[in-house]
C-alpha positions as CSV (number, residue, x, y, z in Angstrom):
1,M,30.0,-11.0,65.7
2,R,28.9,-14.5,64.9
3,T,25.2,-13.4,64.8
4,I,26.0,-10.5,62.4
5,I,27.9,-12.9,60.0
6,L,25.1,-15.3,60.1
7,T,22.6,-12.6,59.1
8,L,24.7,-11.5,56.2
9,C,25.0,-15.0,54.9
10,I,21.2,-15.5,55.0
11,C,20.7,-12.2,53.1
12,F,23.2,-13.3,50.5
13,V,21.5,-16.7,50.0
14,R,18.1,-15.0,49.6
15,L,19.4,-12.5,47.1
16,S,21.2,-15.2,45.2
17,V,18.0,-17.2,44.9
18,S,15.7,-14.3,44.1
19,A,17.8,-12.1,41.9
20,Q,17.5,-13.2,38.2
21,T,19.4,-11.7,35.4
22,L,18.9,-11.6,31.6
23,N,21.1,-10.2,28.8
24,S,19.9,-9.2,25.3
25,P,21.2,-11.2,22.4
26,D,23.9,-8.7,21.7
27,G,24.8,-8.2,25.4
28,N,24.1,-4.5,25.4
29,L,21.0,-4.6,27.6
30,N,20.9,-6.2,31.0
31,L,17.8,-6.9,33.1
32,V,17.8,-7.7,36.8
33,F,14.7,-9.0,38.5
34,N,14.6,-9.3,42.2
35,I,12.4,-10.1,45.2
36,D,13.4,-8.2,48.3
37,Q,13.0,-9.1,52.0
38,Q,9.3,-8.0,52.0
39,G,8.6,-10.1,48.9
40,I,8.3,-7.0,46.7
41,P,9.1,-7.7,43.0
42,T,11.3,-5.2,41.2
43,Y,13.3,-4.9,38.0
44,K,16.0,-2.7,36.7
45,L,17.4,-2.2,33.2
46,N,20.9,-1.1,32.0
47,Y,22.2,-0.3,28.5
48,K,25.9,-0.6,27.8
49,G,26.5,-0.1,31.6
50,K,24.3,3.0,31.8
51,E,21.2,2.9,34.0
52,V,18.0,3.2,32.0
53,I,15.5,2.1,34.6
54,K,16.5,2.1,38.3
55,P,15.0,-0.6,40.6
56,S,11.2,-0.3,40.1
57,K,8.2,-2.0,41.6
58,L,5.9,-4.4,39.9
59,G,2.5,-5.7,40.9
60,F,-1.2,-4.9,41.5
61,E,-3.9,-3.8,43.9
62,I,-7.0,-5.8,43.0
63,I,-10.5,-6.1,44.1
64,L,-12.2,-9.4,44.8
65,S,-15.9,-9.4,45.2
66,K,-16.0,-11.0,48.7
67,L,-12.6,-10.1,50.0
68,G,-12.3,-6.5,49.0
69,V,-8.9,-5.0,48.1
70,I,-6.0,-7.5,47.9
71,D,-2.4,-6.3,47.8
72,L,-0.4,-8.0,45.1
73,T,2.7,-5.8,45.4
74,K,4.5,-7.7,48.2
75,G,4.7,-11.0,50.0
76,F,5.7,-12.9,46.9
77,T,8.0,-15.8,46.6
78,I,9.5,-17.3,43.4
79,V,7.9,-20.6,42.5
80,N,9.8,-21.3,39.3
81,T,12.0,-19.6,36.7
82,T,12.2,-20.5,33.1
83,Y,14.7,-19.2,30.5
84,S,14.1,-19.4,26.7
85,S,15.1,-17.6,23.5
86,E,14.0,-17.1,19.9
87,D,15.6,-16.0,16.7
88,T,13.2,-16.2,13.7
89,I,12.3,-14.2,10.6
90,W,8.7,-13.4,9.7
91,E,7.0,-11.5,6.8
92,P,4.3,-9.0,7.5
93,V,1.4,-8.7,5.1
94,W,2.5,-5.1,4.5
95,G,5.0,-2.8,6.2
96,E,8.2,-0.8,6.2
97,Q,10.2,-3.9,5.4
98,K,9.7,-7.2,3.7
99,E,11.1,-9.3,6.6
100,I,11.3,-8.7,10.3
101,R,13.7,-10.5,12.7
102,N,12.3,-11.6,16.0
103,N,15.3,-12.1,18.2
104,Y,15.1,-12.1,22.0
105,K,16.0,-13.8,25.3
106,E,13.2,-14.5,27.7
107,I,12.7,-15.2,31.4
108,L,9.4,-16.3,32.9
109,I,9.1,-15.7,36.7
110,E,6.3,-17.6,38.4
111,L,5.3,-16.0,41.7
112,A,3.0,-17.0,44.6
113,N,1.3,-14.7,47.1
114,D,-0.8,-16.5,49.8
115,G,-1.9,-19.1,47.3
116,R,-2.5,-16.7,44.5
117,L,-0.3,-17.1,41.4
118,M,1.1,-14.3,39.2
119,N,3.7,-14.7,36.4
120,I,5.8,-12.0,34.9
121,R,7.3,-12.6,31.5
122,F,10.3,-10.6,30.3
123,R,11.6,-10.5,26.8
124,L,14.9,-8.7,26.1
125,F,15.6,-7.7,22.5
126,N,18.6,-5.8,21.2
127,D,16.5,-2.7,21.1
128,G,14.7,-2.9,24.3
129,L,12.5,-4.8,26.9
130,G,9.0,-6.0,26.9
131,F,7.2,-7.5,29.9
132,R,3.7,-8.4,30.9
133,Y,1.8,-10.0,33.8
134,E,0.1,-13.4,33.3
135,F,-2.5,-15.1,35.5
136,N,-3.1,-18.9,35.2
137,K,-6.5,-20.3,35.9
138,Q,-6.8,-20.7,39.7
139,E,-9.3,-21.0,42.5
140,K,-8.2,-18.0,44.6
141,L,-7.9,-15.7,41.6
142,Y,-10.7,-16.5,39.2
143,D,-11.7,-13.0,38.1
144,F,-11.0,-9.6,39.6
145,I,-11.1,-5.9,39.1
146,V,-7.8,-4.0,38.8
147,K,-7.8,-1.2,41.4
148,E,-4.4,-0.1,40.3
149,E,-1.5,-1.6,38.3
150,I,1.7,-0.8,40.2
151,T,4.2,-0.8,37.4
152,E,7.0,1.7,37.9
153,F,9.6,3.2,35.6
154,N,12.2,4.9,37.9
155,L,14.3,7.1,35.8
156,A,18.0,7.6,36.1
157,G,17.9,11.3,35.5
158,D,15.9,14.4,34.6
159,H,15.5,13.6,31.0
160,K,14.4,15.8,28.1
161,A,10.8,14.6,27.4
162,F,8.4,14.8,24.5
163,W,4.9,14.5,25.8
164,I,1.2,15.2,25.7
165,P,-1.3,15.2,28.6
166,G,-2.9,12.0,29.8
167,D,-6.4,12.7,28.3
168,Y,-8.7,9.7,28.2
169,E,-10.7,11.0,25.3
170,T,-8.3,12.5,22.7
171,N,-4.7,12.3,21.5
172,E,-4.9,15.5,19.4
173,Y,-2.4,17.6,21.2
174,V,0.7,19.5,20.1
175,Y,3.7,17.8,21.7
176,M,5.5,19.6,24.5
177,T,9.3,19.4,25.0
178,T,10.4,19.9,28.6
179,K,12.4,18.2,31.3
180,V,10.5,15.5,33.1
181,S,10.7,17.7,36.2
182,E,8.9,20.4,34.3
183,I,5.9,18.4,33.1
184,A,3.6,19.4,36.0
185,T,4.2,23.1,35.6
186,N,3.6,23.0,31.9
187,R,0.4,20.9,32.0
188,E,-2.0,23.8,31.7
189,K,-0.1,25.2,28.8
190,A,-0.3,21.9,27.0
191,I,-4.0,21.6,27.6
192,K,-4.7,25.2,26.3
193,R,-2.8,24.4,23.1
194,I,-5.5,21.9,22.0
195,K,-8.6,23.9,23.1
196,T,-10.2,20.6,24.1
197,Q,-13.9,20.2,25.0
198,W,-12.9,17.5,27.5
199,P,-11.7,18.2,31.0
200,I,-8.4,16.6,31.9
201,E,-8.9,15.0,35.3
202,N,-5.4,13.5,35.8
203,T,-1.9,14.7,35.8
204,A,-0.5,11.8,33.8
205,V,1.1,11.8,30.3
206,Q,0.2,9.6,27.4
207,T,2.3,6.9,25.9
208,P,4.4,6.5,23.7
209,F,6.5,8.7,26.0
210,M,9.8,9.7,24.4
211,M,12.9,10.9,26.4
212,K,16.6,11.7,25.9
213,S,19.0,11.6,28.8
214,D,21.9,14.0,29.3
215,D,24.4,11.2,28.6
216,G,22.8,10.5,25.2
217,L,20.4,7.7,25.7
218,Y,17.1,7.7,23.8
219,I,14.3,6.0,25.8
220,N,10.7,5.3,24.6
221,I,8.0,3.8,26.9
222,H,4.8,2.4,25.5
223,E,2.8,-0.8,25.4
224,A,2.2,-3.6,22.9
225,A,-0.8,-5.9,22.2
226,L,-3.4,-3.8,24.0
227,V,-6.3,-6.4,24.1
228,D,-9.1,-6.6,26.6
229,Y,-7.5,-4.1,28.9
230,P,-7.5,-0.3,29.4
231,A,-4.8,1.9,27.8
232,M,-1.8,2.8,30.0
233,H,-0.9,6.4,30.7
234,L,2.0,7.3,32.9
235,N,1.8,9.1,36.3
236,V,4.7,11.5,36.7
237,D,6.3,12.0,40.1
238,V,8.4,15.1,39.2
239,D,10.1,15.2,42.6
240,N,11.5,11.6,42.4
241,L,11.7,11.3,38.6
242,K,9.4,8.3,38.7
243,L,6.8,7.2,36.2
244,S,4.1,4.7,37.1
245,S,1.3,3.1,35.2
246,H,-2.1,5.0,35.1
247,L,-4.8,2.8,33.6
248,V,-7.9,4.5,32.1
249,P,-10.9,3.8,34.3
250,D,-14.3,2.4,33.3
251,T,-17.7,3.9,34.1
252,W,-17.6,2.3,37.6
253,G,-14.1,3.6,38.4
254,G,-12.4,0.2,37.9
255,R,-9.2,0.0,35.9
256,G,-9.7,-3.3,34.1
257,D,-11.7,-6.5,34.5
258,V,-9.5,-9.6,34.3
259,S,-10.6,-13.2,34.2
260,T,-8.1,-16.0,34.5
261,P,-6.5,-17.3,32.5
262,G,-5.6,-13.8,31.4
263,K,-2.7,-11.5,30.7
264,T,-2.0,-7.8,30.4
265,P,-0.5,-5.9,27.4
266,W,3.2,-5.8,27.2
267,R,4.9,-2.8,28.8
268,T,7.7,-1.7,26.5
269,I,11.0,0.2,26.9
270,I,12.9,0.8,23.7
271,V,16.4,2.2,24.3
272,S,19.5,3.1,22.3
273,D,22.3,5.6,22.1
274,D,21.3,6.3,18.5
275,A,17.9,8.0,17.8
276,R,17.8,6.2,14.4
277,N,17.4,2.8,16.2
278,I,14.3,4.0,18.0
279,L,12.6,4.6,14.7
280,A,13.9,1.4,13.3
281,S,12.7,-0.8,16.2
282,K,10.2,-3.6,15.5
283,L,10.0,-4.6,19.2
284,I,6.3,-3.6,19.5
285,L,5.3,-5.5,16.4
286,N,7.3,-8.6,17.5
287,L,5.4,-8.6,20.8
288,N,2.0,-8.9,19.0
289,D,0.5,-12.2,17.9
290,P,0.9,-13.3,14.3
291,C,-1.8,-12.6,11.7
292,T,-5.1,-14.1,12.7
293,F,-6.5,-14.4,9.1
294,K,-5.7,-17.3,6.7
295,D,-6.6,-15.3,3.6
296,V,-5.0,-11.9,3.3
297,S,-5.1,-11.5,-0.5
298,W,-7.8,-8.9,-0.2
299,I,-5.7,-6.6,2.1
300,K,-4.0,-3.9,-0.1
301,P,-2.1,-0.8,0.9
302,T,-4.0,2.1,-0.6
303,K,-3.4,5.6,-1.9
304,Y,-6.6,7.8,-1.9
305,I,-8.1,11.2,-2.3
306,G,-11.3,12.4,-0.8
307,V,-14.3,14.7,-0.4
308,W,-12.9,15.9,2.9
309,W,-10.5,18.9,2.8
310,E,-13.0,21.1,1.1
311,M,-15.2,21.0,4.2
312,F,-12.4,22.1,6.4
313,V,-11.5,25.1,4.3
314,G,-15.0,26.3,3.9
315,K,-15.8,25.2,0.3
316,G,-18.5,22.8,1.4
317,T,-20.3,21.1,4.3
318,W,-20.9,17.6,5.6
319,N,-24.7,18.1,6.2
320,Y,-27.3,18.2,3.5
321,T,-29.8,20.5,5.0
322,D,-30.2,23.1,7.8
323,D,-34.0,22.6,8.1
324,S,-35.1,22.9,11.7
325,H,-37.7,20.1,11.4
326,I,-35.0,17.7,10.5
327,K,-33.1,18.6,13.6
328,L,-36.1,17.5,15.6
329,G,-35.5,13.9,14.5
330,K,-37.8,13.6,11.5
331,T,-36.2,11.6,8.6
332,D,-38.2,12.6,5.5
333,F,-35.4,14.2,3.6
334,T,-37.4,14.3,0.4
335,K,-39.1,17.3,1.9
336,A,-36.0,18.9,3.3
337,K,-34.6,22.0,1.8
338,P,-31.0,21.5,0.5
339,N,-28.5,24.0,1.9
340,G,-26.7,24.3,-1.4
341,T,-23.3,23.6,0.2
342,H,-23.4,19.8,0.7
343,S,-20.1,18.3,-0.7
344,A,-21.0,14.7,-0.9
345,N,-23.3,15.0,-3.9
346,T,-23.2,12.7,-6.9
347,E,-21.7,15.2,-9.4
348,N,-19.0,16.4,-7.1
349,V,-18.0,12.8,-6.2
350,K,-17.8,12.0,-9.9
351,R,-15.4,14.8,-10.2
352,Y,-13.1,13.2,-7.6
353,I,-13.5,9.8,-9.2
354,D,-12.4,11.2,-12.5
355,F,-9.4,12.8,-10.9
356,A,-8.5,9.6,-9.1
357,S,-8.8,7.6,-12.3
358,K,-6.7,10.0,-14.3
359,H,-3.9,10.1,-11.8
360,G,-3.8,6.5,-10.6
361,F,-5.3,6.7,-7.2
362,D,-7.0,3.6,-5.7
363,Q,-9.9,5.1,-3.8
364,V,-12.0,8.2,-3.1
365,L,-13.1,8.8,0.5
366,V,-16.5,10.5,0.7
367,E,-17.6,12.1,4.0
368,G,-21.0,13.4,4.7
369,W,-22.9,11.0,2.4
370,N,-25.3,9.6,5.0
371,I,-28.1,11.1,7.1
372,G,-27.2,12.3,10.6
373,W,-24.8,15.2,9.9
374,E,-27.5,17.8,10.1
375,N,-27.7,17.0,13.8
376,W,-24.0,17.6,14.5
377,G,-23.8,19.4,17.7
378,G,-27.4,18.7,18.6
379,K,-28.7,16.6,21.5
380,V,-29.9,13.8,19.3
381,R,-26.9,13.6,17.0
382,A,-25.2,10.5,18.3
383,N,-28.1,8.0,17.9
384,F,-29.2,9.7,14.6
385,F,-26.3,8.6,12.5
386,D,-27.4,6.1,9.8
387,F,-24.9,3.9,8.0
388,V,-27.1,2.7,5.2
389,T,-29.3,5.7,4.2
390,P,-27.8,8.3,1.9
391,Y,-28.8,11.9,1.5
392,P,-31.1,12.5,-1.5
393,D,-28.3,14.0,-3.6
394,F,-26.0,11.0,-3.2
395,D,-26.8,8.2,-5.6
396,V,-25.2,5.1,-4.2
397,K,-25.8,2.8,-7.2
398,E,-24.9,5.3,-9.9
399,L,-21.6,6.1,-8.1
400,Q,-20.8,2.4,-7.6
401,H,-21.1,1.8,-11.3
402,Y,-19.4,5.0,-12.3
403,A,-16.4,4.3,-10.0
404,A,-16.2,0.7,-11.2
405,N,-16.0,1.7,-14.8
406,K,-13.2,4.1,-13.9
407,G,-11.2,1.5,-12.0
408,V,-11.7,3.3,-8.7
409,K,-13.2,2.2,-5.4
410,I,-15.2,4.6,-3.1
411,M,-14.1,4.5,0.5
412,M,-16.9,4.4,3.1
413,H,-17.1,6.8,6.0
414,H,-18.7,5.8,9.3
415,E,-18.8,8.7,11.7
416,T,-20.4,7.4,14.9
417,G,-20.6,10.6,16.9
418,A,-19.1,8.4,19.6
419,S,-22.4,6.6,20.1
420,V,-20.7,3.2,20.1
421,A,-23.6,1.2,21.2
422,N,-25.6,2.6,18.3
423,Y,-22.8,1.7,15.9
424,E,-22.5,-1.9,17.2
425,R,-26.2,-2.4,16.8
426,K,-26.0,-1.4,13.1
427,L,-22.5,-2.7,12.3
428,Y,-23.5,-5.9,10.4
429,D,-26.0,-4.1,8.4
430,A,-23.5,-1.3,7.6
431,F,-20.9,-3.8,6.5
432,Q,-23.4,-5.7,4.4
433,F,-24.4,-2.5,2.8
434,M,-20.8,-1.8,1.9
435,T,-20.4,-5.3,0.4
436,D,-23.5,-4.9,-1.6
437,N,-22.4,-1.6,-3.0
438,G,-18.7,-2.3,-3.8
439,Y,-17.0,-0.7,-0.8
440,N,-13.9,-2.6,0.6
441,A,-12.6,0.1,3.0
442,V,-14.1,2.2,5.8
443,K,-12.9,5.2,7.7
444,T,-14.5,5.1,11.2
445,G,-14.8,8.2,13.5
446,Y,-15.5,8.6,17.2
447,V,-15.8,12.3,17.7
448,G,-17.5,13.3,21.0
449,W,-18.2,11.7,24.4
450,I,-18.5,8.0,24.3
451,K,-22.0,6.5,24.7
452,P,-22.6,4.4,26.9
453,K,-22.1,7.3,29.2
454,G,-19.0,7.1,31.4
455,E,-16.9,5.0,29.1
456,H,-13.8,6.5,27.6
457,H,-12.1,6.4,24.2
458,D,-9.1,4.8,25.8
459,G,-10.9,2.5,28.2
460,Q,-11.2,-1.3,28.2
461,W,-14.7,-1.4,26.7
462,M,-13.6,0.8,23.8
463,V,-10.4,-1.1,23.3
464,N,-12.5,-4.2,22.8
465,H,-14.8,-2.3,20.5
466,Y,-12.0,-1.3,18.0
467,I,-10.9,-4.9,17.8
468,H,-14.4,-6.1,17.4
469,V,-14.8,-3.7,14.4
470,A,-11.6,-4.9,12.8
471,N,-12.5,-8.5,13.3
472,T,-16.0,-8.1,12.0
473,A,-14.8,-6.1,9.0
474,A,-12.5,-8.9,8.1
475,K,-15.4,-11.3,7.7
476,Y,-16.7,-8.9,5.0
477,K,-13.2,-8.5,3.6
478,I,-13.2,-4.8,4.6
479,M,-10.1,-2.7,5.5
480,V,-10.4,-0.3,8.5
481,N,-8.9,3.2,9.1
482,S,-10.0,4.4,12.6
483,H,-10.0,8.0,13.7
484,E,-10.3,9.3,17.3
485,A,-9.4,5.8,18.5
486,V,-7.0,4.7,21.2
487,R,-3.4,5.0,20.0
488,P,-2.1,1.8,18.3
489,T,0.1,-0.8,20.0
490,G,1.1,-3.0,17.0
491,L,-2.2,-4.8,16.5
492,H,-1.9,-4.4,12.8
493,R,0.3,-7.4,12.8
494,T,-2.6,-9.5,14.2
495,Y,-5.3,-7.7,12.2
496,P,-3.6,-6.5,9.1
497,N,-6.9,-5.2,7.6
498,W,-6.7,-2.5,10.4
499,L,-4.5,-0.5,8.0
500,A,-4.1,2.7,9.9
501,Q,-5.3,5.0,12.6
502,E,-5.3,8.8,13.2
503,S,-5.0,8.9,17.0
504,A,-2.9,12.1,17.1
505,R,-3.1,15.7,15.9
506,G,-3.2,15.4,12.1
507,T,-3.6,17.7,9.1
508,E,-7.1,19.0,9.8
509,F,-5.5,21.1,12.6
510,E,-3.5,22.9,10.0
511,A,-6.8,24.3,8.8
512,M,-8.3,25.0,12.2
513,V,-5.5,26.3,14.5
514,G,-2.2,25.6,12.9
515,M,0.7,23.5,14.1
516,P,4.4,24.2,15.0
517,P,6.9,22.8,12.5
518,E,8.5,20.5,15.1
519,H,5.3,18.5,15.6
520,T,5.9,16.1,12.7
521,T,9.6,15.6,13.8
522,I,8.3,14.3,17.1
523,L,5.4,12.1,15.9
524,P,7.5,9.3,14.5
525,F,9.2,9.0,18.0
526,T,5.8,9.0,19.8
527,R,2.5,8.2,18.2
528,L,4.0,6.2,15.3
529,M,5.9,3.9,17.5
530,G,2.7,1.8,17.9
531,G,1.6,1.8,14.3
532,P,0.9,3.7,11.0
533,M,-0.9,7.0,11.1
534,D,-3.4,8.4,8.6
535,Y,-1.9,11.8,8.8
536,T,-3.6,12.9,5.6
537,P,-0.6,14.9,4.1
538,G,-0.2,16.6,0.8
539,I,-1.6,20.1,1.5
540,L,0.2,22.0,-1.2
541,Q,-1.7,25.3,-1.0
542,T,-0.6,26.3,2.5
543,I,-2.1,29.8,2.8
544,F,-5.7,29.2,3.6
545,S,-6.9,32.6,2.3
546,Y,-6.6,31.0,-1.1
547,Y,-9.6,28.9,-0.1
548,N,-11.5,31.0,2.3
549,P,-10.6,34.7,2.9
550,K,-11.9,34.4,6.5
551,K,-9.2,31.8,7.3
552,T,-5.8,33.4,7.9
553,K,-4.0,30.4,9.5
554,Q,-1.4,28.6,7.5
555,A,0.2,25.1,7.8
556,G,3.5,24.8,9.7
557,T,5.3,23.5,6.6
558,T,6.6,24.4,3.3
559,L,5.1,22.8,0.3
560,V,8.0,20.4,-0.1
561,K,7.8,19.2,3.5
562,Q,4.2,18.0,2.7
563,L,5.7,15.8,0.0
564,A,8.4,14.5,2.4
565,Y,5.6,13.3,4.8
566,Y,4.8,10.5,2.4
567,V,8.1,9.0,3.4
568,T,8.7,10.2,7.0
569,I,5.1,9.6,8.3
570,Y,4.6,5.9,7.6
571,S,1.3,4.5,6.6
572,P,0.1,1.9,4.1
573,L,-2.9,4.1,3.7
574,Q,-1.8,7.5,2.3
575,M,-4.2,10.3,1.3
576,A,-3.5,13.1,-1.1
577,A,-5.6,15.4,1.0
578,D,-5.7,18.7,-0.9
579,L,-8.2,19.7,-3.6
580,P,-8.0,18.4,-7.2
581,E,-7.7,21.9,-8.5
582,T,-4.8,22.6,-6.2
583,Y,-3.0,19.6,-7.6
584,D,-3.7,20.7,-11.1
585,R,-2.1,24.1,-10.2
586,F,1.0,22.3,-8.8
587,A,1.1,19.5,-11.3
588,D,5.0,19.2,-11.2
589,A,5.1,18.8,-7.4
590,F,2.1,16.6,-7.4
591,Q,4.1,14.1,-9.5
592,F,5.9,13.0,-6.4
593,I,2.6,12.1,-4.6
594,K,1.6,10.1,-7.7
595,D,4.9,8.2,-7.8
596,V,5.6,7.5,-4.1
597,A,4.9,4.0,-2.9
598,V,2.7,2.9,0.0
599,D,4.3,-0.5,0.7
600,W,8.0,-1.2,1.1
601,D,10.7,-3.8,0.9
602,D,13.3,-2.0,3.0
603,T,13.6,1.1,5.2
604,Y,16.7,3.0,6.2
605,I,16.7,5.7,8.9
606,L,19.5,8.0,7.7
607,E,19.3,10.8,10.3
608,A,17.1,11.4,13.2
609,E,16.8,13.6,16.3
610,P,13.4,14.0,18.0
611,G,12.0,17.5,17.7
612,D,14.6,18.5,15.2
613,Y,14.9,16.5,12.0
614,I,14.4,13.1,10.3
615,T,15.7,11.6,7.0
616,I,14.4,8.3,5.8
617,A,15.0,6.2,2.6
618,R,12.6,3.4,1.5
619,K,12.6,0.9,-1.3
620,A,9.2,0.3,-3.0
621,K,7.8,-3.2,-2.7
622,N,8.9,-5.4,-5.6
623,K,10.3,-2.5,-7.5
624,N,13.8,-1.1,-8.1
625,E,12.5,2.4,-7.0
626,W,13.5,4.3,-3.9
627,F,12.0,7.3,-2.1
628,I,13.7,9.6,0.4
629,G,12.1,12.2,2.7
630,A,13.7,14.6,5.0
631,I,12.0,17.1,7.3
632,T,13.1,19.7,9.8
633,D,11.6,21.9,12.5
634,E,11.5,25.7,12.5
635,N,15.3,25.8,11.9
636,A,16.9,25.6,8.5
637,R,19.5,22.9,8.2
638,T,21.5,20.7,5.8
639,A,20.5,17.1,5.5
640,N,23.4,14.7,4.8
641,I,22.0,12.1,2.5
642,K,24.0,9.0,1.6
643,F,23.1,6.2,-0.8
644,G,25.2,3.2,0.3
645,Y,22.1,1.0,0.6
646,L,21.6,1.1,-3.2
647,P,22.8,-1.8,-5.4
648,A,26.5,-1.4,-6.5
649,E,27.3,-0.5,-10.1
650,K,23.9,0.9,-10.9
651,Q,22.9,4.4,-11.8
652,Y,19.7,6.0,-10.6
653,I,18.0,9.2,-11.8
654,A,17.1,11.2,-8.8
655,T,14.3,13.7,-9.0
656,I,14.8,16.1,-6.2
657,Y,11.8,18.2,-4.9
658,E,13.5,20.9,-2.8
659,D,12.8,24.1,-0.9
660,S,14.0,27.2,-2.7
661,K,16.7,29.3,-0.9
662,T,14.0,31.8,0.0
663,A,11.4,29.3,1.2
664,H,10.0,29.6,4.7
665,W,7.1,28.0,6.4
666,Q,5.7,31.3,7.5
667,T,6.7,33.8,4.9
668,N,7.2,31.9,1.6
669,P,5.9,28.3,2.0
670,M,5.1,27.5,-1.6
671,S,8.5,28.3,-3.1
672,Y,10.2,25.1,-4.5
673,N,12.5,23.8,-7.2
674,I,12.6,20.4,-9.0
675,R,15.9,19.1,-10.4
676,K,17.4,15.8,-11.6
677,V,20.8,14.3,-11.0
678,V,22.4,10.9,-11.5
679,I,23.5,9.1,-8.4
680,T,25.1,5.8,-7.4
681,N,25.6,4.0,-4.1
682,K,28.8,6.1,-3.6
683,S,27.0,9.5,-4.0
684,E,26.5,11.9,-1.1
685,L,24.0,14.8,-1.1
686,K,24.2,17.8,1.2
687,Q,20.6,19.1,0.9
688,Y,19.4,22.5,2.2
689,L,16.1,22.3,4.1
690,A,14.3,25.6,4.7
691,P,12.8,26.6,8.1
692,G,9.8,24.3,8.5
693,G,10.8,22.6,5.3
694,G,12.1,19.4,3.8
695,V,13.1,17.5,0.7
696,A,11.5,14.7,-1.3
697,I,13.5,12.5,-3.7
698,S,12.4,9.8,-6.0
699,L,15.1,7.3,-7.4
700,K,14.5,5.3,-10.5
701,A,17.1,3.0,-12.0
702,A,18.5,4.2,-15.4
703,S,18.0,1.5,-18.0
704,N,20.4,3.0,-20.5
705,K,22.9,5.8,-21.0
706,S,20.6,7.9,-23.0
707,E,18.4,8.5,-19.9
708,T,21.2,10.1,-18.0
709,K,22.6,12.2,-20.9
710,G,23.0,15.8,-19.9
711,L,22.3,15.2,-16.2
712,K,24.8,16.1,-13.5
713,K,26.4,13.1,-11.7
714,L,26.5,13.5,-8.0
């Protein structure tokens, strides 16, 4: 009996020394870190007394050149523990709100394993947890290869999950909605929905990974500050309801090269019992480093149109010629026969510039302006792209002067064909060409297999490339919009010239294969958690036979829902993606796109449920103007819109762009009404949303009573 008592006392002492707890500033979240008897580090997380993450392992398996595989998942002891906190306010260069509060409590756990040191830093915010691994400079761990990162997220239940497969090369999937336990059995169905050219070699899912528990908790798992490290996917153990880190491998099969001193990205868990708080969270931004540039005056949120959509709907092409001798690699385009369908020609681009100037748009994107497109799909395409040589029918200097006289910028397009080594060799010349010819923004593209062969879009080498492009662009005062890149992790705080990314299934798929209406009610809870998306909304003509009789697909939206996207799908870079002639046809609806802001002072999430509906209100930067967007899935519903955030004792004229009572995303997508009412901060609006529909509202302060005369007060 005495021996038993002694053993219990020893265990109690060890637990009391090794177990460390941390509460969020508001006390709702509780973190417990522990080292068990085998020296295995674990953590668990609770929210308002409910389990969010059950005890889960932390650590690594690493490879040292002379010693082989080293197990850094057990045998640890705590060397030191440091508690700290912060509560500050910072201002982003641009964003969804003018000021962001950074309020957290922190614990730094310093661990030792056979003379090797590893730290784990936890930051607990009111809206979730961020943690990362840190390695100080040390003799026994100088640099190493990650064989596997052993970070677990043991779930407390079989949650409803919103997910896409763990593809190393693309994020362009339609989201699946299943139980966590059903992910494996639905994997093939998810892959077929994209019709991808890339084989999926793993059974993981991508982050951001969104879940809802049966007891009403919303849980989002992602990462922040992805720098010099591969992206994290999540392995799914459906039998044990366990998620674990799955790092994208490099060409040699390693999962990250680390040199000390070094650190991993933050692993993030955002949690709330209110879905609106998930969308409102700034945890990921707060975990990124502050802006790295001293001068940010040249970085401007932008609204643009482009020579782009007409290629998707069959009215034009990217390539200038179809001549076979050009496809063999010869570059004498003066002898090439034009195909007659090339969209990026001088006269057509002038037409877009005229339209942009007339309607107050900042820039015109032009795709297909440079040599290389004629080899698309060919064996030599990737190294054939040229970023300084235009096709014969694209006059760079004439268009530079024409645009400047109209007060418009032309936006550069750099499609790399995924030949990244080729792009890096030509990068400085390409940016100098832009500077010399009046361009200050570039859309980059990475369609295809990454070259060097064996690297992946989401691998460490490519992660470093995207940052290299943003950093280099800043030296030339160029803004970047990257497509087909790794999903964002809040790095736009550090590099604010990296305005937006695509990194998900966007509008072009509405032309190619269509999308279900729920897709854009899921995106803000998944892809957009890491940063803005260049979704390219504003497709008002939703029946594609209007453009090309051979195309019978239609977008998964009503016309009004396309307007609402400018509020619900956040980006400081917003495109009016449809054709100029379409906007002329729907001039009254187009007015909302012209009016809506791209930079904001405040944002209020009014209603939200992933996969079902979202309603958001935003105040324009430095203006007494507000814009509201609401969207729904395939089900009609009534949005309950309140206005308590408006200044008291002021009247606003609300212009409401709404679905008609007969509107339907499949059968009657372009049926809409526009009406005006007077509202105050005490008003409430119950607004009908058609199946696959939405509502868009602009609010402008009434300066006198005559402006509101004859209008209904809500």
